[in-house]
KEKE-3310 file (N, C-alpha, C; in steps of 0.2 Angstrom, whole numbers, plus 5000, padded with zeros to 4 digits):
npx = (4991:5003:5008:5011:5027:5024:5012:5015:5024:5015:5007:5016:5020:5007:5006:5016:5012:5001:5007:5015:5004:4998:5008:5009:5002:5000:5013:5021:5019:5023:5029:5027:5041:5043:5040:5052:5044:5033:5041:5045:5033:5028:5037:5033:5021:5011:5001:4993:4985:4971:4964:4963:4954:4953:4965:4975:4985:4997:5005:5021:5032:5047:5055:5069:5065:5051:5037:5026:5011:4998:4984:4977:4964:4961:4951:4952:4945:4933:4939:4938:4942:4947:4953:4962:4969:4983:4982:4970:4958:4941:4937:4938:4929:4929:4926:4937:4934:4926:4935:4937:4937:4927:4928:4930:4943:4949:4946:4954:4966:4968:4967:4978:4988:4985:4989:5003:5007:5003:5011:5023:5021:5017:5024:5031:5020:5013:5021:5017:5003:5001:4998:5006:5019:5037:5051:5068:5082:5097:5108:5120:5124:5133:5128:5118:5118:5129:5140:5143:5135:5121:5107:5101:5086:5078:5063:5050:5038:5024:5022:5009:4994:4986:4994:5012:5018:5029:5039:5053:5061:5075:5078:5085:5089:5089:5094:5083:5073:5069:5067:5081:5086:5082:5082:5074:5067:5060:5048:5057:5069:5086:5095:5093:5078:5075:5083:5083:5083:5076:5070:5068:5059:5042:5030:5012:5000:4998:5006:5021:5030:5040:5045:5052:5061:5075:5085:5103:5109:5102:5093:5080:5067:5056:5042:5031:5017:5007:5002:4990:4981:4965:4958:4948:4934:4938:4937:4946:4960:4976:4991:5007:5021)
npy = (4685:4680:4688:4682:4683:4687:4693:4704:4711:4714:4723:4734:4738:4743:4754:4762:4766:4773:4784:4789:4793:4803:4812:4817:4828:4846:4850:4843:4847:4853:4869:4883:4892:4910:4922:4935:4947:4945:4945:4958:4965:4960:4965:4978:4977:4973:4962:4966:4975:4972:4976:4989:5004:5017:5029:5043:5057:5070:5075:5082:5091:5098:5107:5114:5131:5129:5124:5111:5105:5092:5086:5070:5059:5042:5028:5012:5000:5005:5011:5025:5042:5057:5073:5087:5102:5115:5129:5125:5124:5120:5104:5088:5074:5057:5042:5030:5022:5029:5036:5038:5040:5049:5057:5073:5084:5090:5081:5070:5075:5077:5063:5058:5065:5059:5046:5047:5052:5042:5032:5035:5034:5021:5012:4999:4991:4992:4984:4972:4972:4976:4971:4961:4967:4965:4957:4958:4951:4957:4956:4961:4979:4994:5007:5021:5033:5040:5029:5012:4996:4987:4975:4974:4977:4976:4984:4982:4990:4986:4990:4995:5002:5013:5021:5024:5018:5007:5011:5010:5005:5004:4997:4997:4987:4983:4970:4967:4968:4981:4996:5006:5015:5022:5021:5030:5027:5035:5028:5019:5025:5028:5037:5041:5047:5051:5050:5045:5044:5032:5035:5039:5030:5025:5020:5017:5013:4996:4997:5000:5013:5024:5040:5051:5057:5060:5069:5067:5080:5088:5097:5092:5087:5076:5072:5066:5071:5071:5057:5044:5030:5021:5008:4994:4993:5001:5017:5028:5037:5031:5038:5041:5037)
npz = (5163:5151:5137:5121:5110:5097:5099:5107:5098:5089:5096:5100:5086:5082:5091:5088:5075:5079:5085:5074:5066:5074:5074:5061:5057:5054:5057:5049:5036:5020:5018:5007:5002:5005:4992:4985:4982:4992:5003:5004:5005:5017:5026:5028:5033:5025:5026:5036:5030:5025:5036:5036:5036:5033:5027:5030:5024:5022:5008:5003:4994:4989:4977:4972:4976:4976:4983:4986:4992:4997:5003:5008:5010:5010:5006:5006:5004:4998:4988:4988:4987:4995:4992:4996:4992:4991:5002:5007:4999:4994:4998:4987:4983:4977:4968:4963:4952:4945:4936:4920:4902:4900:4911:4920:4916:4927:4937:4932:4933:4947:4950:4945:4952:4964:4962:4960:4972:4981:4977:4981:4995:4996:4989:4991:4994:4982:4975:4977:4975:4962:4945:4933:4935:4934:4943:4946:4953:4956:4964:4976:4976:4973:4982:4976:4981:4993:5003:5004:5001:4995:4993:4977:4967:4952:4947:4936:4926:4916:4898:4895:4902:4914:4921:4926:4914:4907:4916:4927:4941:4952:4966:4982:4995:5013:5025:5030:5021:5019:5009:5005:4997:4980:4962:4950:4934:4921:4911:4907:4905:4900:4907:4924:4931:4943:4959:4975:4994:5005:5020:5038:5044:5050:5061:5057:5065:5061:5050:5042:5037:5025:5029:5023:5009:5000:4989:4983:4981:4988:4981:4980:4989:4998:5008:5021:5031:5045:5045:5046:5051:5051:5058:5055:5065:5075:5080:5082:5075:5071:5072:5064:5074)
capx = (4992:5008:5007:5017:5031:5021:5007:5019:5026:5009:5005:5021:5019:5001:5007:5021:5008:4997:5011:5016:4998:4998:5014:5009:4998:5003:5020:5025:5017:5028:5027:5031:5045:5040:5044:5054:5039:5030:5045:5045:5027:5027:5041:5030:5014:5004:4997:4988:4981:4965:4960:4963:4947:4955:4972:4976:4992:4999:5011:5024:5038:5051:5060:5071:5061:5044:5034:5019:5008:4992:4981:4973:4960:4960:4947:4955:4940:4929:4943:4936:4948:4946:4958:4962:4976:4986:4978:4964:4952:4936:4939:4934:4929:4927:4928:4943:4931:4923:4940:4936:4938:4922:4928:4933:4950:4951:4946:4959:4973:4968:4969:4986:4991:4984:4993:5009:5008:5002:5016:5028:5021:5015:5027:5032:5014:5011:5025:5013:4996:5001:4998:5011:5026:5043:5056:5075:5086:5103:5113:5123:5127:5134:5122:5118:5119:5134:5145:5141:5132:5115:5104:5097:5081:5075:5056:5048:5031:5022:5021:5002:4991:4985:5000:5019:5019:5036:5043:5058:5063:5080:5077:5091:5086:5093:5094:5076:5069:5066:5070:5085:5086:5080:5083:5068:5069:5053:5048:5063:5075:5094:5097:5089:5074:5076:5087:5082:5083:5070:5072:5063:5053:5038:5024:5006:4996:5002:5009:5028:5030:5045:5041:5057:5065:5080:5090:5109:5112:5097:5088:5074:5065:5049:5040:5024:5016:5000:5000:4987:4977:4960:4957:4941:4931:4942:4935:4951:4965:4982:4996:5014:5025)
capy = (4681:4682:4688:4679:4688:4690:4698:4710:4714:4718:4729:4739:4741:4747:4759:4767:4768:4778:4789:4792:4796:4809:4817:4819:4834:4853:4851:4840:4851:4857:4876:4886:4898:4916:4925:4941:4951:4944:4947:4966:4967:4958:4969:4984:4976:4972:4957:4969:4980:4971:4979:4996:5007:5024:5032:5051:5059:5076:5075:5088:5091:5104:5106:5121:5136:5128:5119:5108:5100:5089:5081:5065:5053:5036:5022:5007:4996:5008:5015:5032:5047:5064:5077:5094:5105:5120:5134:5122:5125:5115:5096:5085:5067:5054:5035:5029:5018:5034:5039:5036:5045:5054:5061:5080:5085:5091:5074:5066:5077:5075:5056:5057:5066:5054:5039:5049:5053:5036:5027:5037:5032:5014:5009:4993:4987:4991:4979:4966:4974:4978:4965:4961:4970:4960:4959:4955:4952:4958:4955:4967:4984:5000:5012:5027:5040:5039:5024:5005:4992:4983:4971:4978:4973:4980:4983:4985:4990:4984:4996:4997:5004:5020:5024:5020:5014:5005:5014:5005:5007:5000:4997:4995:4984:4981:4964:4966:4970:4988:5001:5011:5021:5020:5025:5029:5029:5035:5025:5014:5029:5026:5042:5042:5053:5053:5046:5048:5040:5030:5036:5041:5024:5026:5014:5020:5007:4990:4998:5003:5018:5028:5047:5056:5055:5066:5068:5068:5087:5092:5100:5088:5084:5074:5070:5065:5073:5069:5051:5040:5025:5019:5001:4991:4992:5006:5024:5033:5037:5029:5042:5039:5038)
capz = (5157:5148:5130:5117:5107:5092:5102:5110:5092:5086:5100:5098:5079:5082:5095:5083:5069:5081:5086:5068:5063:5078:5072:5054:5055:5051:5058:5044:5030:5016:5017:5001:5004:5003:4986:4986:4983:4998:5009:5004:5007:5024:5031:5028:5036:5020:5029:5040:5026:5025:5042:5036:5033:5030:5028:5028:5024:5019:5003:5003:4990:4988:4971:4972:4980:4975:4988:4985:4997:4995:5008:5005:5013:5006:5009:5001:5003:4993:4983:4988:4988:4996:4990:4997:4990:4995:5004:5009:4995:4995:4996:4982:4985:4971:4968:4957:4946:4941:4932:4913:4897:4900:4918:4919:4916:4933:4941:4930:4935:4954:4951:4943:4958:4970:4960:4961:4980:4984:4976:4985:5002:4997:4984:4993:4994:4975:4972:4978:4972:4954:4941:4927:4935:4935:4948:4944:4959:4953:4969:4980:4971:4976:4984:4971:4985:4999:5004:5005:4996:4997:4988:4972:4964:4947:4946:4929:4925:4909:4895:4895:4908:4914:4924:4926:4908:4905:4922:4930:4948:4955:4973:4986:5001:5018:5026:5033:5015:5018:5005:5008:4991:4974:4956:4946:4927:4918:4904:4906:4901:4902:4912:4930:4932:4951:4964:4982:4999:5008:5027:5043:5045:5056:5061:5058:5067:5060:5044:5043:5030:5026:5028:5020:5003:4999:4983:4986:4980:4992:4976:4979:4995:4998:5015:5022:5037:5047:5042:5051:5048:5055:5057:5055:5072:5079:5079:5082:5070:5073:5068:5065:5081)
cpx = (4998:5007:5013:5021:5028:5016:5010:5021:5021:5007:5009:5020:5013:5002:5012:5017:5003:5001:5013:5010:4997:5003:5014:5004:5002:5010:5024:5023:5023:5026:5031:5035:5042:5044:5047:5049:5035:5034:5045:5039:5026:5031:5038:5023:5009:4999:4991:4983:4974:4960:4960:4956:4949:4962:4972:4983:4993:5006:5015:5031:5040:5056:5063:5068:5053:5042:5027:5017:5000:4990:4976:4970:4959:4957:4947:4949:4934:4933:4940:4941:4945:4953:4957:4969:4979:4981:4971:4958:4947:4939:4935:4935:4926:4929:4932:4940:4928:4929:4940:4937:4933:4923:4932:4941:4953:4952:4952:4966:4973:4970:4975:4990:4991:4988:5000:5011:5007:5008:5022:5028:5020:5018:5028:5026:5011:5015:5021:5006:4996:5002:5003:5017:5031:5048:5062:5079:5093:5109:5115:5126:5129:5129:5123:5120:5123:5137:5140:5137:5125:5112:5100:5092:5078:5067:5053:5041:5029:5021:5014:4999:4990:4991:5006:5020:5027:5041:5047:5061:5069:5080:5083:5087:5091:5092:5086:5071:5066:5070:5075:5086:5083:5083:5077:5070:5061:5053:5053:5069:5082:5096:5092:5085:5075:5079:5086:5083:5077:5072:5066:5057:5049:5032:5018:5001:5000:5006:5016:5028:5036:5043:5045:5060:5069:5084:5097:5111:5107:5093:5081:5073:5058:5048:5033:5023:5009:4998:4997:4983:4971:4958:4950:4939:4934:4940:4940:4956:4972:4988:5002:5017:5029)
cpy = (4684:4682:4685:4685:4691:4695:4705:4714:4718:4725:4735:4742:4745:4754:4765:4769:4774:4785:4793:4796:4803:4815:4819:4825:4840:4853:4848:4843:4854:4864:4879:4891:4905:4919:4932:4947:4951:4946:4955:4968:4966:4963:4976:4983:4975:4967:4959:4974:4978:4974:4986:4999:5013:5025:5039:5052:5065:5074:5081:5087:5097:5103:5114:5125:5134:5122:5117:5104:5098:5085:5076:5061:5048:5030:5017:5003:4998:5010:5022:5037:5054:5068:5085:5097:5111:5125:5132:5125:5120:5108:5093:5077:5063:5046:5034:5025:5023:5038:5035:5041:5051:5059:5067:5080:5087:5085:5070:5068:5076:5068:5055:5059:5062:5047:5041:5049:5046:5031:5029:5035:5024:5010:5001:4988:4987:4986:4972:4966:4974:4972:4967:4965:4964:4963:4955:4956:4952:4958:4961:4972:4990:5005:5018:5033:5037:5032:5017:5002:4989:4980:4975:4974:4978:4978:4986:4984:4988:4991:4999:4998:5011:5024:5020:5016:5013:5008:5008:5009:5002:5001:4994:4993:4982:4974:4962:4968:4977:4992:5006:5017:5018:5024:5024:5031:5029:5033:5020:5018:5026:5030:5041:5047:5055:5048:5049:5042:5037:5031:5038:5036:5026:5021:5018:5014:5001:4991:5002:5007:5023:5036:5052:5052:5061:5064:5070:5075:5091:5097:5097:5085:5082:5071:5070:5068:5071:5062:5047:5035:5024:5013:5000:4989:4997:5012:5029:5032:5035:5032:5039:5041:5044)
cpz = (5153:5140:5126:5113:5101:5094:5103:5103:5088:5089:5099:5091:5079:5086:5091:5078:5073:5083:5080:5065:5068:5076:5065:5052:5053:5052:5053:5036:5026:5015:5011:5004:5001:4997:4988:4987:4990:5004:5010:5007:5014:5029:5032:5031:5031:5022:5034:5036:5026:5030:5041:5033:5030:5032:5026:5029:5020:5015:5003:4998:4989:4983:4970:4978:4980:4980:4987:4990:4995:5000:5005:5011:5008:5009:5005:5000:4998:4987:4982:4990:4990:4996:4993:4996:4994:4996:5006:5006:4996:4993:4991:4984:4979:4972:4962:4951:4942:4936:4925:4908:4897:4907:4916:4919:4923:4938:4939:4932:4943:4954:4950:4948:4964:4969:4962:4969:4983:4983:4980:4992:5002:4992:4985:4993:4987:4972:4972:4975:4964:4950:4935:4928:4936:4939:4946:4949:4956:4957:4972:4975:4975:4977:4979:4976:4992:4998:5004:4999:4998:4991:4983:4968:4958:4946:4939:4928:4917:4905:4893:4901:4909:4916:4924:4920:4907:4911:4925:4936:4950:4962:4977:4993:5006:5020:5028:5027:5015:5013:5008:5003:4985:4969:4952:4939:4923:4912:4902:4903:4904:4908:4918:4930:4938:4955:4971:4987:5001:5016:5031:5043:5051:5056:5062:5059:5065:5054:5045:5036:5031:5023:5024:5014:5001:4994:4986:4986:4984:4988:4977:4986:4995:5004:5016:5030:5039:5044:5047:5048:5053:5053:5058:5063:5077:5076:5078:5077:5074:5069:5069:5072:5080)
residu = (MET:VAL:LYS:SER:LEU:PRO:GLN:LEU:LEU:LEU:ILE:THR:LEU:LEU:SER:LEU:GLY:LEU:PHE:ALA:CYS:ALA:GLY:SER:GLY:LYS:GLY:ASN:GLU:ILE:THR:ARG:PRO:MET:THR:LEU:THR:GLU:ARG:ILE:GLY:ASN:THR:TYR:GLY:ILE:HIS:TYR:PHE:PRO:GLN:VAL:GLU:GLN:ILE:GLN:TYR:MET:PHE:ASN:VAL:LYS:ILE:GLY:ASP:GLU:HIS:VAL:ARG:ARG:PHE:TRP:VAL:TRP:GLU:PRO:LYS:LEU:ASP:ARG:VAL:THR:TYR:GLN:GLY:MET:ASP:TYR:GLN:PRO:ALA:VAL:THR:TYR:TYR:ARG:HIS:ASP:ILE:ASN:PRO:SER:ALA:SER:SER:THR:LEU:LYS:LYS:ILE:ASP:ALA:TRP:PHE:ILE:ASN:ASP:ASN:TYR:TRP:LEU:PHE:PHE:PRO:PHE:HIS:ILE:VAL:TRP:ASP:ALA:ASP:ILE:SER:LEU:GLU:ASP:ILE:GLY:ARG:GLN:LYS:LEU:PRO:LEU:GLY:GLU:GLY:GLU:ALA:ARG:CYS:VAL:THR:VAL:THR:PHE:PRO:ALA:THR:GLY:ARG:TYR:SER:LYS:GLY:ASP:VAL:TYR:GLN:ILE:TYR:LEU:ASN:ASN:ASP:TYR:ARG:LEU:LEU:GLN:TRP:ILE:TYR:ARG:ARG:GLY:GLY:SER:GLU:GLU:PRO:THR:ARG:ILE:THR:THR:TRP:GLU:ASN:TYR:ARG:GLN:ALA:GLY:PRO:LEU:VAL:LEU:ALA:LEU:ASN:HIS:GLN:ALA:GLY:ASP:GLU:SER:PHE:ARG:LEU:TRP:PHE:THR:GLY:VAL:GLY:VAL:LYS:LEU:LYS:GLY:ILE:THR:SER:TRP:MET:PHE:THR:GLU)
# end
Protein backbone atom coordinates (compact mmCIF):
# COMPACT_ATOMS: atom_id res chain seq x y z
CA MET A 1 0.00 0.00 0.00
CA VAL A 2 1.45 3.34 -1.02
CA LYS A 3 1.28 6.03 1.62
CA SER A 4 0.12 9.45 0.60
CA LEU A 5 2.41 12.48 0.82
CA PRO A 6 0.71 13.89 3.95
CA GLN A 7 1.17 10.53 5.70
CA LEU A 8 4.85 10.41 4.76
CA LEU A 9 5.37 13.95 6.04
CA LEU A 10 3.69 13.05 9.32
CA ILE A 11 5.88 9.98 9.80
CA THR A 12 9.01 11.99 8.98
CA LEU A 13 8.14 14.75 11.41
CA LEU A 14 7.38 12.24 14.17
CA SER A 15 10.74 10.54 13.55
CA LEU A 16 12.57 13.85 13.74
CA GLY A 17 10.76 14.64 16.96
CA LEU A 18 11.87 11.33 18.48
CA PHE A 19 15.49 11.98 17.50
CA ALA A 20 15.28 15.48 18.94
CA CYS A 21 13.96 14.12 22.25
CA ALA A 22 16.67 11.47 22.36
CA GLY A 23 19.32 14.14 21.88
CA SER A 24 18.00 16.55 24.47
CA GLY A 25 19.55 14.79 27.46
CA LYS A 26 22.60 15.71 29.51
CA GLY A 27 24.63 16.51 26.45
CA ASN A 28 22.62 19.66 25.92
CA GLU A 29 22.58 20.80 29.55
CA ILE A 30 24.16 24.18 30.17
CA THR A 31 27.03 23.70 32.60
CA ARG A 32 28.14 26.49 34.89
CA PRO A 33 31.76 27.51 34.26
CA MET A 34 34.08 26.82 37.18
CA THR A 35 35.02 29.75 39.36
CA LEU A 36 38.65 30.71 39.90
CA THR A 37 38.40 29.35 43.44
CA GLU A 38 37.20 25.99 42.15
CA ARG A 39 39.91 25.81 39.48
CA ILE A 40 42.60 26.37 42.10
CA GLY A 41 41.10 23.77 44.42
CA ASN A 42 40.66 21.19 41.67
CA THR A 43 44.26 21.37 40.50
CA TYR A 44 45.29 20.28 44.01
CA GLY A 45 42.76 17.44 44.15
CA ILE A 46 40.20 18.99 46.49
CA HIS A 47 37.40 16.95 44.86
CA TYR A 48 39.06 13.83 46.34
CA PHE A 49 39.33 15.28 49.84
CA PRO A 50 36.05 13.71 51.11
CA GLN A 51 37.81 10.33 50.77
CA VAL A 52 40.60 11.37 53.17
CA GLU A 53 40.44 9.82 56.66
CA GLN A 54 43.84 10.86 58.02
CA ILE A 55 46.77 13.06 57.05
CA GLN A 56 50.20 13.10 58.67
CA TYR A 57 53.09 15.45 58.10
CA MET A 58 56.18 16.95 59.71
CA PHE A 59 56.35 20.74 59.53
CA ASN A 60 59.91 22.11 59.44
CA VAL A 61 61.00 25.73 59.40
CA LYS A 62 64.46 27.24 59.59
CA ILE A 63 64.84 30.95 60.31
CA GLY A 64 68.49 31.88 60.57
CA ASP A 65 70.07 29.22 62.79
CA GLU A 66 66.80 28.23 64.48
CA HIS A 67 65.10 25.03 63.33
CA VAL A 68 61.60 24.16 64.51
CA ARG A 69 59.73 20.98 63.67
CA ARG A 70 56.25 19.78 64.57
CA PHE A 71 54.58 16.47 63.71
CA TRP A 72 50.85 16.32 63.05
CA VAL A 73 48.16 13.74 62.41
CA TRP A 74 44.88 15.30 61.28
CA GLU A 75 41.58 13.45 60.93
CA PRO A 76 39.48 15.91 58.88
CA LYS A 77 36.11 14.16 59.25
CA LEU A 78 36.39 14.25 63.05
CA ASP A 79 38.51 17.42 63.11
CA ARG A 80 40.73 15.58 65.57
CA VAL A 81 44.39 16.57 65.79
CA THR A 82 47.41 14.80 67.26
CA TYR A 83 50.51 16.89 67.89
CA GLN A 84 54.06 15.91 68.75
CA GLY A 85 56.75 18.54 69.06
CA MET A 86 60.51 18.55 68.98
CA ASP A 87 62.46 15.90 70.87
CA TYR A 88 59.39 13.66 70.59
CA GLN A 89 57.77 14.66 73.85
CA PRO A 90 54.44 12.93 74.64
CA ALA A 91 51.80 13.45 71.97
CA VAL A 92 48.72 15.61 72.55
CA THR A 93 45.39 14.69 70.91
CA TYR A 94 42.38 17.01 70.89
CA TYR A 95 39.23 17.89 68.98
CA ARG A 96 39.28 21.34 67.45
CA HIS A 97 35.73 22.08 68.60
CA ASP A 98 37.12 21.96 72.15
CA ILE A 99 39.16 25.11 71.49
CA ASN A 100 37.16 27.77 73.30
CA PRO A 101 37.84 30.53 75.84
CA SER A 102 37.99 27.98 78.66
CA ALA A 103 40.62 25.79 76.93
CA SER A 104 44.09 25.73 78.46
CA SER A 105 46.71 28.15 77.20
CA THR A 106 48.84 25.17 76.12
CA LEU A 107 46.04 23.77 73.98
CA LYS A 108 45.33 27.17 72.45
CA LYS A 109 49.01 27.53 71.54
CA ILE A 110 49.11 24.06 69.98
CA ASP A 111 45.98 24.81 67.94
CA ALA A 112 47.48 28.09 66.71
CA TRP A 113 50.54 26.13 65.58
CA PHE A 114 48.28 23.61 63.86
CA ILE A 115 46.45 26.33 61.92
CA ASN A 116 49.73 27.95 60.87
CA ASP A 117 51.31 24.71 59.70
CA ASN A 118 48.11 23.47 58.07
CA TYR A 119 47.72 26.67 56.04
CA TRP A 120 51.26 26.35 54.69
CA LEU A 121 50.44 22.86 53.40
CA PHE A 122 46.76 23.28 52.48
CA PHE A 123 46.37 26.96 51.61
CA PRO A 124 44.88 26.24 48.14
CA PHE A 125 42.25 24.09 49.86
CA HIS A 126 41.46 26.77 52.42
CA ILE A 127 40.71 29.19 49.60
CA VAL A 128 37.73 26.93 48.88
CA TRP A 129 36.86 25.96 52.47
CA ASP A 130 37.11 29.25 54.33
CA ALA A 131 34.02 31.42 54.44
CA ASP A 132 33.96 35.12 53.63
CA ILE A 133 37.35 35.37 51.93
CA SER A 134 37.51 37.46 48.78
CA LEU A 135 39.56 36.93 45.62
CA GLU A 136 40.59 39.62 43.16
CA ASP A 137 42.26 38.65 39.90
CA ILE A 138 44.64 41.48 39.01
CA GLY A 139 46.09 39.90 35.89
CA ARG A 140 49.67 39.10 35.01
CA GLN A 141 52.28 40.67 37.26
CA LYS A 142 56.03 40.40 37.70
CA LEU A 143 57.03 37.61 40.06
CA PRO A 144 58.33 38.94 43.39
CA LEU A 145 61.24 36.46 43.31
CA GLY A 146 63.33 35.91 40.20
CA GLU A 147 62.40 36.64 36.62
CA GLY A 148 59.15 36.27 34.76
CA GLU A 149 55.47 37.00 35.17
CA ALA A 150 52.44 35.06 36.37
CA ARG A 151 48.76 35.55 37.00
CA CYS A 152 48.33 37.35 40.32
CA VAL A 153 45.32 36.92 42.60
CA THR A 154 44.80 38.81 45.86
CA VAL A 155 43.22 36.72 48.62
CA THR A 156 41.81 38.73 51.53
CA PHE A 157 40.56 37.24 54.79
CA PRO A 158 37.82 38.95 56.81
CA ALA A 159 38.77 41.19 59.73
CA THR A 160 36.85 38.96 62.15
CA GLY A 161 37.51 35.36 63.15
CA ARG A 162 39.90 33.39 65.29
CA TYR A 163 42.83 33.32 62.88
CA SER A 164 44.10 35.19 59.79
CA LYS A 165 42.18 38.34 60.72
CA GLY A 166 42.49 40.76 57.81
CA ASP A 167 45.44 38.86 56.36
CA VAL A 168 46.16 39.37 52.68
CA TYR A 169 47.96 36.98 50.33
CA GLN A 170 49.05 37.77 46.80
CA ILE A 171 49.35 34.43 45.06
CA TYR A 172 51.06 33.92 41.70
CA LEU A 173 49.62 31.10 39.58
CA ASN A 174 50.90 29.20 36.57
CA ASN A 175 48.64 28.16 33.69
CA ASP A 176 47.54 25.06 35.64
CA TYR A 177 46.42 27.21 38.60
CA ARG A 178 49.29 26.01 40.79
CA LEU A 179 50.90 28.49 43.14
CA LEU A 180 54.42 29.49 42.15
CA GLN A 181 55.07 32.16 44.79
CA TRP A 182 53.19 34.29 47.27
CA ILE A 183 53.42 37.49 49.26
CA TYR A 184 51.92 37.38 52.74
CA ARG A 185 50.81 40.62 54.42
CA ARG A 186 49.82 40.10 58.04
CA GLY A 187 46.69 42.08 58.85
CA GLY A 188 46.81 43.62 55.38
CA SER A 189 50.03 45.53 56.10
CA GLU A 190 51.64 47.58 53.34
CA GLU A 191 55.02 45.95 53.86
CA PRO A 192 55.23 42.24 53.01
CA THR A 193 55.50 39.99 56.05
CA ARG A 194 56.87 37.05 54.06
CA ILE A 195 57.66 36.30 50.40
CA THR A 196 58.38 32.70 49.45
CA THR A 197 58.26 30.19 46.64
CA TRP A 198 55.83 27.31 46.32
CA GLU A 199 57.83 24.41 44.92
CA ASN A 200 58.73 20.71 45.05
CA TYR A 201 55.22 19.56 44.19
CA ARG A 202 54.48 15.96 45.12
CA GLN A 203 51.44 13.72 45.12
CA ALA A 204 50.16 12.14 48.35
CA GLY A 205 47.45 9.76 47.22
CA PRO A 206 45.07 11.90 45.14
CA LEU A 207 46.24 15.20 46.65
CA VAL A 208 48.89 17.48 45.10
CA LEU A 209 50.97 19.39 47.65
CA ALA A 210 53.92 21.81 47.59
CA LEU A 211 56.53 20.63 50.09
CA ASN A 212 59.09 23.47 49.91
CA HIS A 213 58.91 27.23 50.48
CA GLN A 214 62.03 29.35 50.17
CA ALA A 215 62.65 33.06 50.72
CA GLY A 216 64.70 34.93 48.15
CA ASP A 217 67.66 35.58 50.45
CA GLU A 218 67.70 32.04 51.93
CA SER A 219 67.22 33.43 55.45
CA PHE A 220 63.93 31.54 55.63
CA ARG A 221 63.15 28.01 54.56
CA LEU A 222 60.01 25.98 55.29
CA TRP A 223 59.45 22.39 54.22
CA PHE A 224 57.41 19.28 54.90
CA THR A 225 58.56 15.70 55.34
CA GLY A 226 56.77 12.43 56.00
CA VAL A 227 53.60 13.60 54.26
CA GLY A 228 51.03 10.85 53.88
CA VAL A 229 47.30 10.35 53.54
CA LYS A 230 45.03 7.47 54.44
CA LEU A 231 41.87 7.12 52.38
CA LYS A 232 38.50 5.71 53.33
CA GLY A 233 38.49 1.91 53.07
CA ILE A 234 42.29 1.66 52.72
CA THR A 235 44.39 0.67 55.73
CA SER A 236 47.81 1.66 54.40
CA TRP A 237 49.30 5.16 54.19
CA MET A 238 49.98 6.78 50.83
CA PHE A 239 53.11 8.90 51.18
CA THR A 240 54.44 11.58 48.86
CA GLU A 241 56.38 10.21 45.92
